[in-house]
C-alpha positions as CSV (number, residue, x, y, z in Angstrom):
1,M,58.7,43.1,-9.0
2,S,55.4,43.3,-7.2
3,L,53.3,46.5,-7.7
4,R,54.2,48.7,-4.5
5,V,50.7,50.4,-3.7
6,A,50.5,53.5,-1.7
7,M,46.5,53.7,-0.8
8,L,45.5,56.9,1.2
9,S,42.2,57.8,3.1
10,V,42.4,60.5,4.8
11,H,39.6,61.1,7.0
12,T,38.5,58.0,8.0
13,S,40.3,54.8,8.5
14,P,40.0,51.4,7.1
15,L,40.4,49.9,10.8
16,H,37.2,51.7,11.4
17,Q,34.1,50.0,12.1
18,P,31.9,50.3,9.2
19,G,28.5,51.9,9.8
20,T,29.7,54.5,13.1
21,G,30.9,58.4,12.2
22,D,32.3,58.4,8.3
23,A,32.7,54.7,7.8
24,G,31.3,52.9,5.5
25,G,30.9,50.9,2.3
26,M,34.4,52.8,1.2
27,N,36.0,51.4,4.4
28,V,34.8,48.0,3.5
29,Y,36.0,48.4,0.0
30,M,39.4,49.9,1.0
31,V,40.4,46.3,3.0
32,E,39.0,44.1,1.0
33,L,40.0,45.2,-2.1
34,S,43.9,45.9,-0.7
35,R,43.2,42.3,0.6
36,A,43.0,40.8,-2.7
37,L,45.6,42.9,-4.2
38,A,47.9,40.9,-1.8
39,E,46.4,38.2,-3.0
40,Q,47.6,38.6,-6.5
41,G,50.9,39.9,-5.6
42,A,50.9,43.1,-4.7
43,E,52.1,45.2,-1.7
44,V,49.8,47.5,-0.1
45,D,49.9,50.3,2.7
46,L,47.2,51.6,3.4
47,F,48.2,56.1,4.9
48,T,45.4,57.2,6.9
49,R,45.9,59.9,9.9
50,C,46.4,59.6,13.3
51,R,43.9,60.5,15.4
52,G,45.2,59.5,19.0
53,E,43.2,56.3,19.3
54,G,45.6,54.0,20.1
55,A,46.4,52.3,17.4
56,P,50.3,51.5,16.9
57,P,51.9,53.3,13.9
58,L,51.8,50.6,11.3
59,V,49.4,47.7,11.9
60,E,49.3,44.4,10.1
61,L,46.0,43.6,8.5
62,A,46.9,40.6,6.2
63,P,49.9,39.6,4.5
64,G,51.3,41.9,2.6
65,V,48.6,44.7,3.7
66,R,49.7,47.5,6.3
67,V,47.7,50.7,7.8
68,R,50.3,53.3,8.3
69,H,49.1,56.1,10.4
70,L,50.8,59.3,9.6
71,H,50.6,62.8,12.3
72,A,49.0,65.3,10.5
73,G,47.0,68.1,12.7
74,P,45.4,66.9,16.3
75,R,45.8,63.4,17.7
76,R,42.0,63.4,17.8
77,A,38.6,63.2,15.7
78,L,37.5,65.9,14.1
79,P,34.9,66.8,11.7
80,K,34.9,66.0,8.1
81,E,34.9,69.8,7.2
82,A,37.8,69.9,9.1
83,M,39.6,67.9,7.0
84,P,40.6,70.5,4.2
85,D,43.2,72.3,6.5
86,L,44.9,68.9,6.9
87,V,45.0,67.8,3.5
88,V,48.6,69.5,2.9
89,P,50.5,68.2,6.4
90,F,49.1,64.9,5.5
91,A,50.7,65.0,2.3
92,L,53.6,66.3,3.4
93,A,54.1,63.3,6.0
94,L,53.6,61.0,3.6
95,L,56.3,62.4,1.4
96,K,58.8,62.1,4.6
97,E,58.0,57.9,4.2
98,E,61.3,56.4,3.3
99,R,59.5,53.4,1.2
100,R,59.2,54.1,-2.6
101,Y,56.0,53.4,-4.4
102,D,55.0,52.2,-8.0
103,L,51.8,54.5,-7.9
104,V,49.4,56.2,-5.5
105,H,45.5,55.1,-5.1
106,S,43.4,57.7,-3.6
107,H,39.7,57.0,-2.0
108,Y,37.5,60.5,-1.8
109,W,38.6,63.7,-2.7
110,L,40.4,64.4,-0.1
111,S,42.6,62.0,-0.4
112,G,42.9,63.1,-4.1
113,Q,43.7,66.4,-3.3
114,A,46.6,64.7,-0.8
115,G,47.8,62.0,-3.4
116,R,48.1,65.1,-6.1
117,I,50.6,66.4,-4.1
118,A,52.7,62.9,-3.4
119,S,52.2,61.8,-6.9
120,V,54.3,65.1,-7.8
121,G,56.9,64.2,-5.0
122,W,57.6,61.2,-5.6
123,R,56.9,61.2,-9.8
124,I,54.5,58.3,-9.7
125,P,51.1,58.3,-10.8
126,L,48.1,59.0,-9.6
127,V,44.7,56.4,-9.4
128,H,41.8,58.0,-7.8
129,T,38.7,56.1,-7.0
130,A,36.2,59.3,-6.2
131,H,33.5,56.8,-4.0
132,T,30.6,59.7,-4.1
133,L,30.4,63.2,-6.1
134,A,29.6,66.3,-4.8
135,R,27.9,67.3,-7.7
136,V,25.8,64.2,-7.5
137,K,24.8,64.8,-4.0
138,N,23.6,67.9,-4.6
139,A,21.6,66.8,-6.8
140,S,19.5,64.5,-4.3
141,L,19.2,66.3,-1.0
142,A,17.0,65.6,1.3
143,E,14.6,68.2,2.8
144,G,17.0,70.5,5.0
145,D,19.8,68.5,4.1
146,T,23.3,70.5,3.9
147,P,24.6,70.9,0.5
148,E,28.4,70.0,-0.1
149,P,30.3,72.9,-0.3
150,E,31.9,74.7,-3.6
151,L,35.1,74.0,-2.2
152,R,34.2,70.3,-2.6
153,V,33.4,71.2,-5.9
154,R,35.8,72.5,-6.9
155,G,38.5,69.7,-5.4
156,E,36.8,67.1,-7.0
157,H,37.1,68.9,-10.3
158,Q,41.1,69.2,-9.6
159,V,41.6,65.7,-8.9
160,V,39.7,64.5,-11.4
161,G,42.1,66.7,-13.8
162,S,44.7,65.5,-12.2
163,A,44.7,61.7,-12.0
164,D,46.5,59.5,-14.6
165,R,43.3,57.0,-14.1
166,L,39.9,57.6,-12.5
167,I,38.2,54.1,-11.3
168,A,34.3,54.2,-11.2
169,N,32.4,51.6,-9.7
170,T,29.2,51.6,-12.8
171,A,29.4,53.3,-15.7
172,D,26.6,55.5,-14.2
173,E,29.3,56.9,-12.1
174,A,31.9,57.1,-15.2
175,Q,29.2,58.9,-17.2
176,A,28.5,61.2,-14.0
177,L,32.9,61.9,-13.9
178,R,32.5,62.9,-18.1
179,S,29.4,64.9,-18.0
180,L,29.9,67.2,-14.3
181,Y,33.2,67.3,-14.0
182,G,35.0,66.9,-17.7
183,A,36.8,63.2,-17.1
184,E,38.7,62.6,-20.0
185,G,37.3,58.9,-21.5
186,A,40.2,57.6,-21.9
187,R,41.5,58.1,-18.2
188,T,38.2,56.7,-16.8
189,E,37.5,52.8,-16.0
190,V,34.9,51.3,-14.3
191,V,35.8,48.7,-11.9
192,R,32.5,47.1,-10.4
193,P,33.3,46.7,-6.6
194,G,33.2,42.6,-5.2
195,V,31.6,40.9,-1.9
196,D,33.4,38.7,0.5
197,L,32.0,35.7,-0.3
198,R,33.4,33.6,2.5
199,T,31.4,36.1,5.2
200,F,28.7,36.8,3.2
201,R,27.1,33.5,2.5
202,P,23.4,31.9,2.7
203,G,23.2,30.1,6.3
204,E,22.3,26.4,6.8
205,G,19.4,24.4,6.6
206,S,15.7,25.4,5.0
207,G,15.3,28.9,4.2
208,G,18.8,30.0,3.8
209,G,19.0,29.7,8.2
210,R,17.2,32.6,8.6
211,A,15.1,31.0,11.6
212,A,18.8,29.9,12.9
213,A,19.9,33.4,12.6
214,R,17.3,34.6,14.1
215,A,17.5,32.6,16.9
216,R,20.9,34.0,17.4
217,L,20.1,37.7,16.9
218,G,16.6,36.7,19.3
219,L,14.3,38.0,16.9
220,P,10.4,36.4,16.6
221,A,10.7,33.6,14.1
222,E,7.7,34.4,13.0
223,A,7.9,38.5,12.1
224,F,8.0,39.9,9.0
225,V,11.5,41.5,9.1
226,P,12.6,44.2,6.8
227,L,15.8,45.6,7.5
228,Y,18.0,48.8,7.4
229,A,22.0,48.6,7.3
230,G,24.1,51.4,6.8
231,R,24.9,55.1,8.4
232,I,21.9,57.3,9.8
233,Q,21.9,60.3,7.5
234,P,19.9,61.2,5.6
235,L,21.7,60.7,2.2
236,K,20.3,57.0,2.7
237,G,16.7,57.9,3.3
238,P,16.4,55.8,6.3
239,D,13.5,58.9,6.8
240,V,12.4,57.1,3.8
241,L,11.7,53.7,5.5
242,V,10.4,55.4,8.5
243,R,7.7,56.8,6.3
244,A,7.0,53.7,4.3
245,V,6.1,51.4,7.5
246,A,3.6,54.0,8.8
247,E,2.1,54.3,5.5
248,L,2.4,50.1,5.4
249,L,0.6,49.8,8.9
250,R,-1.7,52.8,7.9
251,E,-3.0,50.0,4.8
252,A,-2.2,47.0,6.4
253,P,-3.0,47.1,10.2
254,E,-2.8,43.7,11.0
255,L,0.6,43.7,9.6
256,R,1.5,45.5,13.3
257,R,1.5,42.6,15.2
258,R,3.9,40.5,13.2
259,L,6.0,43.5,12.1
260,L,9.6,44.2,12.9
261,V,11.8,46.7,11.3
262,P,15.6,46.7,13.3
263,V,18.0,49.4,12.0
264,V,21.7,48.5,12.2
265,G,24.0,51.5,12.0
266,G,25.6,54.6,13.4
267,H,24.6,58.1,13.2
268,S,26.9,60.4,10.9
269,G,26.9,63.9,11.6
270,A,24.5,66.6,13.2
271,T,21.6,66.1,10.7
272,G,21.1,62.3,11.3
273,R,21.3,62.5,15.3
274,G,18.3,61.0,16.7
275,S,16.0,62.4,13.5
276,V,14.7,58.5,12.9
277,G,13.8,58.0,16.1
278,R,12.1,61.8,16.2
279,L,10.1,60.6,12.6
280,A,9.1,57.4,14.3
281,E,7.7,58.8,17.5
282,E,6.0,61.3,15.5
283,L,4.4,58.8,12.7
284,G,3.6,56.3,16.0
285,V,6.2,53.4,14.9
286,T,7.9,52.9,17.7
287,D,7.0,49.9,18.8
288,V,7.5,48.3,15.6
289,L,11.4,49.9,15.0
290,R,13.9,48.7,16.7
291,S,17.6,50.2,16.6
292,F,20.8,48.4,16.9
293,P,24.4,49.7,17.0
294,P,27.0,48.7,13.9
295,V,28.2,45.6,14.3
296,P,31.5,43.8,12.6
297,Q,31.0,42.1,9.1
298,E,30.6,38.5,11.0
299,R,27.7,39.7,12.9
300,L,26.3,41.7,10.1
301,A,26.0,38.6,8.3
302,D,23.3,37.5,10.4
303,W,21.0,40.2,10.3
304,Y,21.1,39.9,6.5
305,R,20.1,36.0,6.9
306,A,17.3,36.8,9.7
307,A,16.0,39.4,7.3
308,D,13.1,38.8,4.6
309,V,14.3,41.9,2.4
310,L,16.9,44.4,3.1
311,V,15.5,48.2,2.3
312,V,18.2,50.7,0.6
313,P,16.3,53.7,-0.2
314,S,19.5,55.7,-0.6
315,R,18.9,59.1,-2.5
316,S,22.4,59.0,-4.2
317,E,24.5,56.0,-3.7
318,S,28.0,54.7,-5.5
319,F,27.3,51.2,-5.4
320,G,25.5,49.7,-2.8
321,L,28.1,47.5,-1.2
322,V,25.2,46.3,1.7
323,A,22.6,45.5,-1.3
324,V,25.2,42.7,-2.5
325,E,26.1,41.7,0.7
326,A,22.6,40.9,1.6
327,Q,22.3,39.1,-1.9
328,A,25.3,36.9,-0.8
329,C,23.5,36.1,2.2
330,G,20.5,34.9,0.1
331,T,18.0,38.4,0.6
332,P,16.6,40.3,-1.6
333,V,16.8,43.9,-1.6
334,L,14.0,46.6,-2.1
335,A,16.2,50.0,-2.8
336,A,15.8,53.3,-4.9
337,A,16.9,52.9,-8.2
338,V,19.9,55.8,-8.0
339,G,23.6,55.5,-8.8
340,G,25.0,51.9,-8.8
341,L,22.3,50.3,-7.0
342,P,20.3,49.2,-10.7
343,T,23.7,47.5,-10.9
344,A,23.9,45.6,-7.6
345,V,20.2,44.5,-7.9
346,W,18.6,42.8,-10.5
347,D,15.2,44.4,-10.7
348,G,12.3,41.9,-10.4
349,V,14.9,39.0,-10.2
350,T,17.0,39.5,-7.0
351,G,14.5,42.5,-5.7
352,L,12.8,45.3,-6.4
353,L,13.9,48.9,-7.4
354,V,11.7,52.3,-6.9
355,R,12.2,55.2,-8.8
356,G,12.1,57.9,-6.9
357,H,11.3,58.4,-2.9
358,D,7.6,58.2,-2.5
359,P,7.1,56.2,1.0
360,V,3.3,55.4,-1.0
361,E,5.4,52.8,-3.4
362,Y,7.8,51.8,-1.1
363,A,4.7,50.6,1.6
364,R,2.7,49.3,-1.5
365,R,6.4,46.3,-2.4
366,L,6.7,46.1,1.6
367,R,3.6,45.0,1.4
368,W,4.2,42.7,-1.8
369,F,6.8,41.1,0.0
370,A,5.2,40.7,3.3
371,A,2.2,38.8,1.3
372,H,4.6,36.9,-0.6
373,P,7.2,34.6,1.1
374,E,7.4,31.9,-1.7
375,A,8.8,35.2,-3.8
376,V,11.4,36.0,-1.0
377,E,12.7,32.0,-1.2
378,T,12.9,32.6,-4.7
379,M,14.3,35.6,-5.3
380,G,17.2,34.9,-2.0
381,A,18.0,32.0,-4.1
382,A,18.6,34.1,-7.6
383,A,20.4,36.6,-5.2
384,V,22.9,34.2,-4.2
385,R,23.8,33.3,-7.7
386,H,24.0,36.9,-8.8
387,A,26.1,38.4,-6.0
388,R,28.8,34.9,-6.9
389,G,29.6,36.8,-9.5
390,M,31.0,39.8,-7.8
391,S,33.9,38.8,-6.2
392,W,36.8,40.9,-5.3
393,R,39.4,38.7,-7.1
394,A,37.8,40.0,-10.0
395,S,38.1,43.5,-8.8
396,A,41.6,43.4,-8.1
397,G,42.3,41.9,-11.5
398,R,40.5,44.7,-13.3
399,T,42.5,47.1,-10.4
400,I,45.6,46.0,-11.6
401,E,44.9,46.7,-15.4
402,V,44.4,49.8,-14.6
403,Y,47.1,49.9,-12.5
404,R,49.2,48.6,-15.5
405,G,47.8,51.2,-17.9
406,A,48.8,54.0,-15.9
407,L,52.0,52.9,-15.1
408,E,52.1,52.2,-19.3
409,R,51.4,56.0,-19.6
410,E,53.8,57.4,-17.1
411,V,56.5,55.6,-19.6
412,G,55.1,56.3,-22.4
413,Q,54.6,60.2,-21.7
414,G,56.3,61.0,-18.8
415,R,54.7,63.3,-15.9
416,R,52.0,65.2,-16.8
417,H,52.4,67.6,-13.9
418,A,54.4,69.9,-13.2
419,P,55.6,70.1,-9.5
420,A,52.8,72.4,-7.6
421,P,54.7,75.7,-6.0
422,A,55.0,75.7,-2.9
423,A,53.0,79.0,-2.1
424,S,50.4,77.0,-3.2
425,L,50.3,74.2,-0.5
426,S,47.7,75.8,1.7
427,W,44.0,75.1,2.1
428,R,43.5,77.6,5.1
429,N,43.1,80.5,2.0
430,E,40.3,79.0,-0.8
431,K,41.7,81.5,-3.4
432,A,44.6,79.2,-3.2
433,V,43.0,75.9,-3.6
434,A,43.0,76.4,-7.6
435,Q,46.9,76.4,-7.2
436,V,47.5,73.4,-5.3
C-alpha cells in the first residue's frame, strides 16, 4: 500500500511564484519533493490556506500530488504576523477531511503547530521540516532588521519536542536543532534537498549557452554579469551586494562600462521594500543595477545561464536552493559561508565562499571573477557535475526512509502525544501557547 502523506504549508501556497511575498525555496522544496515522492509510489496532498485568489478547492499538481485549499480565516492575503491566530482554525479544517493519511509532514513552524493538532486528532506520526529557525535568524540579523518574536521561538520549541521525526537540510541545521532547541539526535535526520535537473541544466553551445541566454534576455553579450536571484529582504543580504558593487567600481572604475548586475526577485516584508533601490541611489550605482520581477523556473534557468556568477550574500540560509540551481546550469556561485551554503557550494571548485558580510571581501572576489573568465568556465563545468549529485529522487528516497522510521516507531511505541485540551486551542492568548 502506498504512503498517504498530508503535507502542510499554512502561510504560503505551493502554487505561489517563488521570489514573491513569502514564497521562496520552501515552496520549490515542497513541490519538487512531492513530485518525487509520488514518482516513488506515495500519494501527497499539499494543504494550504485559501486566500480567495480564485484557485479551486483542489488542484492536481502532478500524478499523485494534489494541492488542497482549506478555509481558515479571511479569504485574502494576510501578513505572516497574523498567521498564528489561524493555526487552530486551519488544523480543525484539516481534521474535517474525510480522507485518511499515514502521516503528517509539516513545513515551517506555523505548519508544525497545525501538524501537532492534526497528528493527535488522526493518531498518526508528525514529521517536521523547519526550513528556517528563529534562534538562528536572530543571531544573524542585519542592522535595523526586526528579530523573530518570542512567540515563534516558543512555538518552534514545542514542534521540535512533539515531532516524531525532524528533517534537517544539512548537518549544520541538525546541530542547531539539537543545541538550540534540544532536539533528540535519534529523532533528527539529515535529508539534503535536490535540484530539478530537467529544468536547471546547461544551455547548448560554448560557454554553457551563455550567449544564447543573454540574447533571449536582452543582455549585452560582453557584459560582466553578477546575478542576484531571490527575495528582497535583509536576511538575504541584497544590501551586501549593492555595497560590494559600489566598492568594486571604486577599486576598478574601468569595469563600469561593462558591468551589469540583475536583481531578480520581489520584496518580502516592509523592511525590504525599496531598500535596495534607495541604497543604490545613495552609493551611485543605479546605472549598473537593474531590477527584474520574479520569473517562472524555466525563465530563471536562463538568468542563471546568462550570468558569470550568482551572488548569494545571505546572513542565514538553511540550504540555498538557488545556489544549487545556478550550478546545475553551469554557473559558479559567490556565497556567504553560512548555514547550508558550504554544503551547497564546493569552495574553490564550484564557487567561492566568503566568511562574514564585508562588502570589500565580496568586491575583491567579484573583481577576481571579472578578471578570470577562464576560471568561470572551469568552475561552471565542475558546478554541473556537483549539482548532478543532488537529485530530488534521492531526496525523496531518503524522506521515505524517514517516514518509515516514524511509522515503525508509531507501531512499536504507540502515540507519544496526549490529546490537547480543548481550552488550550487558542492563539489569541499567548499564555495558552505552551499548552497547545
